[in-house]
C-alpha positions in Angstrom: 0.0 0.0 0.0 1.2 3.5 -0.9 2.3 6.1 1.6 -0.3 8.7 2.5 1.1 12.2 2.2 -0.3 15.3 3.7 -1.4 18.3 1.7 1.6 20.2 3.1 4.0 17.6 1.8 2.4 17.7 -1.7 2.5 21.5 -1.7 6.2 21.6 -0.7 7.0 19.0 -3.4 5.3 21.1 -6.1 6.9 24.4 -5.1 10.5 23.2 -4.4 11.7 24.3 -7.8 10.0 27.7 -7.8 12.4 30.6 -7.5 11.4 34.2 -6.6 12.8 36.9 -8.9 13.4 39.5 -6.2 14.7 42.2 -8.6 11.5 41.9 -10.7 9.3 42.2 -7.6 11.3 45.2 -6.4 11.0 46.9 -9.8 7.2 46.3 -9.9 6.9 47.7 -6.3 9.0 50.8 -7.3 6.8 51.3 -10.4 3.7 51.2 -8.2 5.3 53.8 -5.8 6.1 56.1 -8.8 2.6 55.8 -10.1 1.1 56.6 -6.7 3.4 59.7 -6.4 2.5 60.9 -9.9 -1.2 60.3 -9.3 -1.1 62.2 -6.1 0.6 65.1 -8.0 -2.2 65.0 -10.6 -5.0 65.1 -8.1 -3.6 67.4 -5.4 -4.9 70.9 -5.7 -2.9 72.5 -2.9 0.5 70.9 -3.5 1.9 72.1 -6.8 4.6 69.4 -7.0 7.0 70.5 -4.3 7.2 67.0 -2.9 6.8 65.1 -6.2 10.5 65.1 -7.0 11.4 64.2 -3.4 9.0 61.3 -3.5 10.3 60.1 -6.9 14.0 60.5 -5.8 13.2 58.5 -2.7 12.3 55.5 -4.8 15.9 55.4 -6.0 15.2 53.4 -9.2 15.3 55.7 -12.3 13.9 53.0 -14.6 10.9 52.3 -12.3 10.3 56.1 -11.9 10.3 56.6 -15.6 8.0 53.6 -16.3 5.6 54.5 -13.4 5.3 58.2 -14.5 4.9 57.2 -18.1 2.1 54.7 -17.3 0.3 57.4 -15.2 0.6 60.0 -18.0 -0.7 57.6 -20.7 -3.6 56.4 -18.5 -4.7 60.0 -17.7 -4.6 61.3 -21.3 -8.3 61.1 -22.1 -10.8 63.3 -23.9 -12.7 65.6 -21.6 -16.5 65.7 -21.9 -16.8 69.3 -20.8 -14.6 72.4 -21.1 -11.4 71.9 -19.2 -11.3 74.3 -16.2 -8.4 72.7 -14.3 -4.6 72.5 -14.9 -4.7 68.7 -15.4 -3.1 68.8 -18.8 -0.4 71.2 -17.6 0.3 68.8 -14.7 0.6 65.9 -17.2 3.0 68.0 -19.3 5.0 68.7 -16.1 5.2 64.9 -15.5 6.4 64.3 -19.1 9.0 67.1 -18.7 10.2 65.5 -15.5 11.1 62.2 -17.1 11.9 63.4 -20.6 13.5 66.8 -20.0 12.1 70.3 -20.6 13.2 70.6 -24.3 12.4 67.1 -25.5 10.2 66.1 -28.4 7.9 64.4 -25.9 7.1 67.8 -24.2 6.4 69.3 -27.6 4.1 66.4 -28.5 2.4 66.7 -25.1 1.7 70.4 -25.9 0.0 69.4 -29.1 -2.0 66.6 -27.4 -3.1 69.2 -24.8 -4.4 71.6 -27.4 -6.1 68.7 -29.2 -7.9 67.5 -26.0 -8.9 71.0 -25.1 -10.6 71.6 -28.5 -12.7 68.4 -28.3 -15.5 69.8 -26.0 -15.7 72.9 -28.3 -16.1 70.7 -31.4 -18.8 68.7 -29.6 -20.7 71.9 -28.7 -20.3 73.3 -32.2 -21.7 70.0 -33.7 -24.7 70.0 -31.4 -25.4 73.7 -32.2 -25.2 73.0 -35.9 -27.6 70.0 -35.6 -30.0 72.1 -33.5 -29.9 74.8 -36.1 -30.5 72.3 -38.9 -33.4 70.7 -37.1 -35.1 73.9 -35.9 -37.3 74.3 -39.0 -38.5 70.7 -38.6 -39.3 71.3 -34.9 -41.3 74.4 -35.8 -43.2 72.4 -38.5 -44.0 69.7 -36.0 -45.3 72.3 -33.5 -47.5 73.8 -36.3 -48.9 70.4 -37.1 -49.7 69.6 -33.5 -51.2 73.1 -33.0 -53.5 72.4 -36.1 -54.3 69.0 -34.8 -55.1 69.9 -31.2 -56.1 73.5 -31.4 -53.5 74.7 -28.9 -49.8 75.2 -28.6 -47.8 72.1 -27.9 -44.2 72.6 -27.0 -41.8 70.6 -29.2 -38.2 70.2 -27.9 -35.4 68.8 -30.0 -34.0 67.1 -26.9 -37.1 64.9 -26.9 -37.3 64.3 -30.6 -36.2 60.7 -31.3 -35.1 61.5 -34.9 -32.9 64.4 -33.7 -31.5 62.3 -30.8 -30.6 59.4 -33.1 -28.8 61.7 -35.6 -27.1 63.7 -32.8 -25.9 60.5 -31.1 -24.6 59.1 -34.5 -22.7 62.3 -35.2 -21.3 62.6 -31.7 -20.1 59.0 -31.8 -18.4 59.6 -35.1 -16.7 62.7 -33.8 -15.7 60.9 -30.6 -14.2 58.0 -32.6 -12.2 60.4 -34.8 -10.8 62.1 -31.8 -10.1 58.9 -29.9 -8.3 57.3 -32.8 -6.1 60.4 -33.2 -5.5 60.5 -29.4 -4.5 56.8 -29.3 -2.0 57.4 -32.2 -0.5 60.3 -30.3 -0.3 58.3 -27.1 1.5 55.5 -28.9 4.0 58.1 -30.3 4.4 59.7 -26.9 5.0 56.2 -25.4 7.8 55.6 -27.8 9.4 59.0 -27.0 9.3 58.3 -23.3 
């Protein structure tokens, strides 16, 4: 009859050849620390970055700092839905300058990306205004038909018109896709520069 082994013995037997790559674990932990420091810099309104360099220097691993800050920048580069009122893009540019140098191509590209992202809400608003202007005569015609049918004024709103909403959503989706595709290309280019 065979020997009965405990679960502990079986686990030890299966894990005896596993080796821990301490350098890789340390690198991953340092990248997480750099990402936390960069994220705190992006989200902190009072602290304008005085402690960011100290926090990143304390990590002591330049490769991890560069990778952590790069990941944070790329993750936070998104299209805004409303007009940008904060200095978020300036902070992202400051992070890029910190790891790439003030006069690098990456900082120049980041400036272009910032302008691009800031113009997206304006283009959305212009598109909606153009669609409303285009549909205004149809809305007036519907209101006139309803007034003739019911004998009193019936308010017609474009925001409640299914035909307008469908067209507006289609156009906004197309605009968003164009901007997102361009932004993804720019982020890929920025990633290679960093």
